[in-house]
VEXDREN-2710 file (C-alpha; in Angstrom, 1 decimal):
% VEXDREN-2710
k/r/px/py/pz
1/MET/0.0/-0.1/0.3
2/LYS/1.3/3.4/-1.0
3/LEU/0.3/6.7/0.5
4/ARG/-0.2/10.0/-1.6
5/PHE/-0.6/13.4/-0.6
6/ASP/-2.5/15.9/-2.6
7/GLU/-0.7/19.3/-1.6
8/ASP/-3.3/21.6/-3.1
9/ARG/-6.2/19.9/-1.5
10/ALA/-4.6/20.1/1.7
11/ARG/-4.1/24.1/1.4
12/GLN/-7.8/24.3/0.8
13/LEU/-8.3/22.0/3.8
14/PHE/-6.1/23.5/6.0
15/GLY/-6.6/27.4/5.1
16/ILE/-10.4/26.8/6.0
17/LEU/-9.4/25.1/9.5
18/GLN/-6.8/27.8/10.6
19/ASP/-9.1/30.5/9.6
20/PHE/-12.2/29.0/11.2
21/HIS/-10.0/27.9/14.4
22/LEU/-8.3/31.3/14.8
23/ASP/-11.1/33.9/14.2
24/ASP/-13.3/34.1/16.8
25/ARG/-16.2/35.9/14.5
26/LYS/-16.3/32.5/12.7
27/ARG/-16.5/30.1/15.6
28/GLY/-20.2/30.0/15.5
29/GLY/-19.9/26.3/14.1
30/PRO/-17.9/23.4/15.5
31/PHE/-15.5/25.5/17.7
32/ARG/-18.2/27.3/19.6
33/ASN/-17.6/26.6/23.6
34/ILE/-15.3/24.1/23.0
35/VAL/-13.1/23.0/25.7
36/LEU/-10.1/21.0/24.8
37/PRO/-9.2/17.7/27.5
38/GLN/-6.0/19.5/28.4
39/ASP/-7.5/22.6/29.6
40/ARG/-10.2/21.0/31.7
41/TRP/-8.1/20.5/35.0
42/ALA/-5.1/23.2/35.9
43/VAL/-1.6/22.3/36.0
44/SER/0.7/23.1/39.0
45/ALA/2.2/26.7/39.1
46/ASP/5.7/25.8/38.8
47/PRO/6.6/24.8/34.9
48/ARG/8.5/21.8/36.0
49/ARG/6.1/20.0/38.1
50/ALA/3.3/21.0/35.5
51/ALA/5.5/19.6/32.3
52/ASN/5.8/16.3/34.5
53/GLU/2.2/16.3/34.9
54/LEU/1.3/16.7/31.3
55/SER/3.5/13.9/30.6
56/TYR/1.8/11.7/32.7
57/PHE/-1.7/12.7/31.5
58/ALA/-0.1/12.2/27.8
59/ILE/0.1/8.5/28.4
60/THR/-3.6/8.3/29.3
61/GLN/-4.4/9.1/25.7
62/ARG/-3.9/5.9/24.2
63/GLY/-6.0/3.5/22.7
64/GLY/-10.1/3.5/22.9
65/VAL/-10.1/5.9/26.0
66/VAL/-12.7/8.9/26.0
67/SER/-10.3/11.8/26.1
68/GLU/-11.5/13.8/29.1
69/ASP/-12.1/10.9/31.5
70/PRO/-8.6/10.5/32.6
71/GLY/-8.5/13.8/34.0
72/LYS/-10.9/13.3/36.0
73/TRP/-9.1/10.8/38.0
74/ILE/-5.9/12.2/37.3
75/VAL/-6.8/15.6/39.3
76/THR/-7.9/13.1/42.4
77/LEU/-4.5/11.4/42.1
78/ARG/-2.5/14.3/42.1
79/GLU/-4.3/15.6/45.2
80/THR/-4.2/12.0/47.4
81/GLU/-0.8/10.6/46.0
82/PRO/1.3/13.9/44.8
83/ASP/4.6/11.7/45.0
84/LEU/3.2/9.9/41.9
85/PHE/3.9/12.9/39.9
86/GLU/7.6/13.6/41.1
87/PRO/9.6/11.2/39.0
88/ALA/12.4/10.5/41.5
89/ALA/9.6/9.8/44.3
90/VAL/8.3/7.2/41.9
91/ALA/11.6/5.6/41.3
92/ARG/12.5/5.7/44.9
93/ALA/9.3/4.4/46.7
94/TRP/6.8/3.0/43.9
95/THR/6.3/0.1/42.3
96/VAL/4.1/-0.9/39.4
97/ASP/1.5/-2.8/41.4
98/GLY/1.3/0.1/43.7
99/ILE/0.8/2.5/41.0
100/MET/-1.9/0.3/39.6
101/GLU/-3.7/0.2/43.0
102/ALA/-3.8/3.9/43.6
103/ILE/-5.5/4.6/40.4
104/ARG/-7.8/1.6/40.7
105/THR/-9.0/2.7/44.3
106/ILE/-9.8/6.5/43.0
107/ILE/-11.6/5.0/39.6
108/VAL/-13.5/2.4/42.1
109/LYS/-14.6/5.2/44.4
110/ARG/-15.6/7.2/41.6
111/ARG/-17.8/4.6/40.1
112/LYS/-19.5/4.3/43.3
113/ASP/-19.9/7.9/43.9
114/LEU/-21.7/8.3/40.2
115/GLY/-23.9/5.3/41.0
116/LEU/-22.7/3.1/38.4
117/PRO/-23.1/-0.7/38.3
118/LYS/-20.3/-3.1/39.4
119/PHE/-19.1/-3.8/36.0
120/VAL/-18.9/-0.8/33.7
121/GLN/-17.2/-0.6/30.2
122/LEU/-13.6/0.2/30.3
123/SER/-13.9/3.9/28.7
124/LEU/-16.5/5.1/31.2
125/ALA/-13.3/5.0/34.0
126/MET/-10.3/5.0/31.6
127/VAL/-9.2/1.5/32.8
128/GLY/-10.5/0.8/36.1
129/GLN/-10.6/-2.9/35.8
130/SER/-8.2/-5.8/34.5
131/HIS/-9.8/-8.7/32.5
132/ALA/-10.2/-10.7/35.7
133/ASP/-12.4/-8.3/37.2
134/LEU/-15.0/-8.5/34.2
135/LEU/-17.9/-10.7/33.3
136/PRO/-17.1/-13.3/30.5
137/GLU/-19.5/-11.4/27.9
138/GLN/-17.4/-8.1/28.6
139/VAL/-14.2/-10.0/28.1
140/ASN/-15.1/-11.4/24.8
141/GLY/-14.4/-8.5/22.3
142/ALA/-16.0/-5.5/24.3
143/ASN/-13.1/-4.2/26.2
144/GLU/-9.9/-5.7/24.1
145/ASP/-9.2/-2.3/22.6
146/HIS/-9.0/-0.1/25.5
147/TYR/-5.5/0.3/27.0
148/LYS/-4.9/-1.9/29.9
149/LEU/-4.3/-0.5/33.6
150/ASP/-1.1/-3.1/33.8
151/GLU/0.3/-1.5/30.8
152/PHE/-0.3/2.2/31.7
153/ALA/1.1/1.6/35.3
154/GLU/4.2/-0.1/33.8
155/SER/4.6/3.0/31.4
156/TRP/4.2/5.5/34.6
157/HIS/6.7/3.7/36.5
158/TYR/9.5/3.3/33.7
159/ASN/8.8/6.7/32.3
160/SER/9.5/8.0/36.1
161/VAL/12.6/6.0/36.5
162/THR/13.9/7.3/33.3
163/LEU/13.1/11.1/34.0
164/ALA/14.8/10.3/37.2
165/GLU/17.9/8.5/36.2
166/LEU/18.8/10.6/32.6
167/TRP/16.8/13.8/32.6
168/ASP/16.9/14.9/36.3
169/SER/13.2/14.4/37.0
170/ASN/12.1/17.1/34.3
171/VAL/10.5/16.5/31.3
172/LEU/11.4/20.1/30.0
173/ASN/15.3/18.8/30.1
174/ILE/14.3/16.7/26.8
175/TYR/13.7/19.8/24.9
176/ALA/16.5/21.5/26.0
177/GLY/18.3/23.1/22.9
178/ALA/16.0/21.1/20.0
179/GLN/15.2/23.0/16.9
180/ASP/12.2/20.8/16.0
181/PHE/10.2/18.2/17.2
182/GLU/11.9/15.4/15.5
183/GLU/15.3/16.3/17.5
184/ALA/13.4/16.2/20.9
185/PHE/11.5/12.9/20.0
186/ALA/14.5/11.1/18.6
187/ARG/15.7/11.3/22.6
188/ILE/12.9/9.3/23.7
189/ASP/12.4/7.2/21.1
190/ARG/12.9/3.7/21.9
191/LYS/13.2/2.8/18.4
192/ARG/16.2/4.8/18.5
193/VAL/17.8/5.0/22.3
194/ALA/18.1/2.2/24.6
195/ARG/16.1/4.3/27.2
196/GLY/13.4/5.7/25.6
197/PHE/10.1/6.0/27.3
198/LEU/7.1/3.5/27.3
199/GLY/3.7/4.0/25.9
200/ILE/5.0/7.2/23.8
201/ARG/5.1/7.1/20.4
202/ARG/4.9/9.8/17.7
203/LYS/1.3/10.7/18.2
204/ILE/1.4/11.0/22.0
205/PHE/4.9/12.6/21.8
206/SER/3.4/15.5/19.7
207/LEU/0.5/15.6/21.7
208/LEU/2.5/16.4/24.6
209/THR/4.9/18.7/22.8
210/ILE/1.9/20.6/21.9
211/TRP/0.6/20.9/25.5
212/LEU/3.7/22.4/26.7
213/GLN/4.0/24.6/23.7
214/GLU/0.7/25.9/24.4
215/GLN/2.1/26.6/28.1
216/ASN/5.1/28.7/26.8
217/PHE/7.1/25.5/28.3
218/VAL/9.1/24.7/25.4
219/PRO/9.8/26.8/22.1
220/ARG/7.1/26.5/19.2
221/PHE/8.9/24.8/17.0
222/PRO/7.6/22.9/14.1
223/THR/5.6/19.7/15.2
224/PRO/3.5/17.6/13.3
225/VAL/0.1/16.7/13.8
226/PRO/-0.9/14.1/16.6
227/VAL/-2.0/11.4/14.0
228/ASP/-5.1/9.7/15.6
229/PHE/-8.4/8.6/14.2
230/HIS/-10.0/11.9/14.0
231/ALA/-7.1/13.3/11.8
232/LEU/-7.2/10.4/9.4
233/ARG/-10.8/10.6/9.1
234/LEU/-10.8/13.8/7.9
235/LEU/-7.3/13.9/5.9
236/PHE/-8.6/10.6/3.9
237/GLY/-12.2/11.8/4.1
238/THR/-11.6/15.0/1.8
239/GLY/-8.8/13.6/-0.3
240/VAL/-5.6/15.2/1.0
241/VAL/-4.3/11.5/1.6
242/THR/-5.2/8.6/-0.4
243/ALA/-3.8/4.8/-0.6
244/GLU/-2.9/3.2/-3.8
245/ASP/-2.7/-0.5/-4.0
246/VAL/-4.8/-1.7/-1.3
247/PRO/-5.4/-5.3/-1.5
248/PRO/-9.0/-6.8/-1.0
249/PHE/-9.9/-7.5/2.5
250/VAL/-9.5/-11.0/3.3
251/VAL/-12.1/-12.0/6.2
252/ASP/-11.4/-14.0/9.2
253/PRO/-14.7/-15.5/9.7
254/ASP/-14.0/-15.9/13.4
255/VAL/-13.4/-12.1/13.9
256/HIS/-14.9/-10.0/11.0
257/PRO/-18.4/-9.4/9.4
258/THR/-18.6/-11.5/6.1
259/HIS/-19.7/-8.4/4.6
260/PHE/-16.1/-6.9/4.9
261/ALA/-14.9/-9.6/2.1
262/GLY/-13.3/-8.0/-0.7
263/ARG/-13.7/-4.4/0.5
264/PRO/-10.6/-2.0/0.3
265/PHE/-10.0/-1.6/4.0
266/ILE/-7.0/0.2/4.9
267/HIS/-5.0/-1.4/7.9
268/VAL/-3.8/1.6/10.2
269/SER/-0.2/0.5/11.3
270/GLU/1.9/2.9/13.4
271/GLU/4.1/3.3/10.1
272/VAL/0.8/4.6/8.3
273/MET/0.4/6.9/11.0
274/ASP/4.2/8.3/11.3
275/GLU/4.2/8.7/7.1
276/VAL/1.1/11.3/7.5
277/ALA/2.5/12.8/10.9
278/ILE/6.1/13.4/9.1
279/TRP/4.5/14.6/6.0
280/SER/1.9/17.0/8.0
281/GLN/5.0/18.6/9.9
282/GLY/6.9/19.5/6.7
283/PHE/3.9/20.6/5.0
284/MET/2.7/23.2/7.4
285/VAL/6.2/24.4/7.6
286/ARG/6.2/24.8/3.8
287/ASN/3.0/26.3/3.7
288/GLY/2.7/28.7/6.5
289/PHE/-0.1/26.9/8.6
290/SER/0.2/26.6/12.5
291/HIS/0.2/23.0/14.3
292/LEU/-1.4/24.8/17.2
293/ALA/-4.5/25.4/15.2
294/ILE/-4.7/22.8/12.8
295/ASN/-4.4/20.2/15.7
296/PRO/-7.4/21.1/17.5
297/ALA/-9.1/22.0/14.4
298/LEU/-9.1/18.6/12.9
299/TRP/-9.7/17.0/16.5
300/VAL/-12.8/18.9/17.0
301/LEU/-14.3/18.8/13.6
302/SER/-14.1/15.1/13.4
303/ARG/-15.4/14.5/17.0
304/GLU/-18.0/16.6/17.2
305/LEU/-19.5/17.0/13.9
306/CYS/-18.3/14.2/11.5
307/VAL/-19.8/11.8/14.3
308/HIS/-23.3/12.7/13.6
309/GLU/-23.0/11.6/9.7
310/PHE/-25.4/8.9/9.1
311/GLN/-22.8/7.0/7.0
312/ALA/-20.3/6.9/9.9
313/GLY/-22.4/5.3/11.9
314/SER/-22.7/1.4/12.6
315/ASN/-24.7/-1.1/14.9
316/GLY/-25.3/-4.6/15.7
317/ARG/-22.4/-5.5/18.3
318/GLY/-25.2/-5.9/20.6
319/ARG/-25.1/-6.5/24.3
320/THR/-21.8/-9.2/24.3
321/GLY/-20.0/-6.9/22.3
322/ASN/-19.4/-9.5/19.2
323/ARG/-17.6/-7.6/16.6
324/ARG/-18.7/-10.0/14.0
325/ASN/-22.2/-8.6/14.4
326/LEU/-21.2/-4.8/13.3
327/LYS/-23.3/-3.6/10.3
328/ILE/-22.4/-0.7/8.5
329/VAL/-24.8/1.5/5.9
330/TYR/-22.6/1.2/2.6
331/ALA/-23.0/3.8/-0.1
332/GLU/-24.7/1.3/-2.2
333/ASP/-27.4/0.3/0.2
334/LEU/-28.3/4.1/0.4
335/ARG/-28.4/4.3/-3.6
336/ARG/-30.8/1.3/-3.6
337/ASN/-32.7/2.0/-1.2
338/PRO/-33.0/5.9/0.0
339/ALA/-35.6/5.1/2.8
340/LEU/-32.6/3.6/4.9
341/TRP/-31.5/7.4/5.7
342/ARG/-32.7/8.1/9.3
343/LYS/-35.9/9.8/9.8
344/ARG/-35.6/13.6/10.7
345/TYR/-32.0/13.5/9.7
346/ARG/-30.9/16.8/10.4
347/ASP/-27.6/16.8/8.1
348/PRO/-24.2/18.0/10.1
349/ALA/-23.1/18.7/6.5
350/ARG/-25.2/22.2/6.4
351/PHE/-23.0/23.2/9.3
352/CYS/-19.6/21.9/8.3
353/PRO/-17.0/24.4/6.7
354/VAL/-15.3/21.9/4.7
355/ALA/-18.2/20.1/3.3
356/GLY/-17.5/20.6/-0.2
357/LEU/-13.9/18.7/0.0
358/CYS/-15.3/15.9/1.8
359/GLN/-15.6/12.7/-0.4
360/ALA/-15.9/9.7/2.1
361/VAL/-17.1/9.0/5.4
362/THR/-15.2/6.8/7.8
363/PRO/-17.3/4.8/10.4
364/SER/-15.3/5.2/13.7
365/ALA/-16.3/1.5/14.7
366/LEU/-14.0/-0.1/12.1
367/TYR/-11.1/1.9/13.4
368/TYR/-11.6/1.1/17.3
369/SER/-12.9/-2.3/16.8
370/PHE/-10.3/-3.7/14.1
371/GLY/-7.8/-0.8/13.3
372/LEU/-9.5/-0.4/10.0
373/LEU/-10.4/2.8/8.0
374/PHE/-13.0/2.4/5.1
375/MET/-13.6/4.9/2.9
376/ASN/-17.1/4.9/2.6
377/GLU/-18.5/7.1/-0.4
378/ARG/-20.3/10.3/0.9
379/LEU/-23.7/10.6/-0.3
380/PRO/-25.4/14.2/-0.2
381/TYR/-28.4/13.8/1.9
382/PRO/-31.2/13.5/-0.8
383/PHE/-34.1/15.2/0.8
384/GLY/-32.3/18.6/1.9
385/ARG/-29.9/20.7/0.5
386/PRO/-26.7/21.2/2.7
387/ARG/-25.6/24.8/3.4
388/PHE/-23.0/26.0/5.9
389/LEU/-24.4/28.1/8.6
390/PRO/-21.8/30.1/10.5
391/ASN/-23.6/31.7/13.3
392/ILE/-25.9/29.0/14.1
393/ASN/-25.6/26.9/17.5
394/TRP/-25.1/23.6/15.5
395/ARG/-25.9/21.4/18.5
396/ASP/-29.4/22.7/18.7
397/PHE/-30.1/21.1/15.5
398/LEU/-28.6/18.0/15.3
399/GLU/-29.9/14.7/17.1
400/HIS/-27.8/13.8/20.3
401/GLN/-27.1/10.4/19.3
402/THR/-23.4/10.1/19.2
403/PRO/-21.9/6.6/19.1
404/LYS/-19.7/6.4/22.2
405/ASN/-16.5/5.3/20.0
406/ASP/-16.5/8.9/18.7
407/ARG/-16.0/10.5/22.0
408/LYS/-12.4/9.1/22.0
END
């Protein structure tokens, strides 16, 4: 599979996104009243400690976790176990099991305070339980895409020890003298150095770098887009990125729905994400775009607006979470039977500033269940004419039936 980048189209997309994100007068659409996950809780006044806190928060942004949820227990953990945010203290006195138990205690208490049932999907409380704590039907496919608490605690401990021994317990030292993102990332990339970080690859490190730049803790040098599902959905959906020579998908009948067979599904590997990320940094530098605007604009537009696209939806997993039951409304289904369109559908395209560039819709369930992207040809809603309405509170018009996967 070969990726191609249409930079003319990228200039159109990034120009619209940067304009609407930066211009307060045009924030009437998807950017109205948005509070990003990193802004929902206050960091410490001391830059060193604040940077360390953000680095611990960054490693919670892996896997199928709702982005805001970890912040809800990170704040409590900071109050109850402040030493967990001091790398030297963690290296001296904490174990992986101790970190797991500290986090688990807070999450279980929060679950009880909210009146949630004993067994909840991991995404509701980040990763509050191990598989040993779950009902059999929950283990069977429902939670295997979520970040596991033991892996998370191991990353917390290992990175703390590494920070204490190599970086004087200060994340900011990693960036000292760096002229761009890649120079800083190379210093903690486990593929290039013997003592790199666990749980932090290019996506997470670029996210952390942007947070630190927003706080003016490190220079605002060139940094790539943190490539996650939301960035991929918009970049592929608008034709900025295309994949060539994609082989027809081969179904494993024990894992996949049979209707996947033969379709051009794109397997999202780390190599694919890295290629898109590295291209994005060079492209933004060459064309004068700010990653501090493009990153949140891509994420917000996909997460808050694309989620309402009818063709982005899916159903059929059922209570047991059996992924083989997953159903998608393909473009050919809608062509054959327009009655499949949702009744009283309030087309989100009318509020989207980039609807004119959008060619395909990507169902989130394929990505979070199988690591796949599918460019489901985007069909215009046949019973109304989409138009961009810049100063309307679009949430008042859209149905509140947001798939849980898209809240990640």
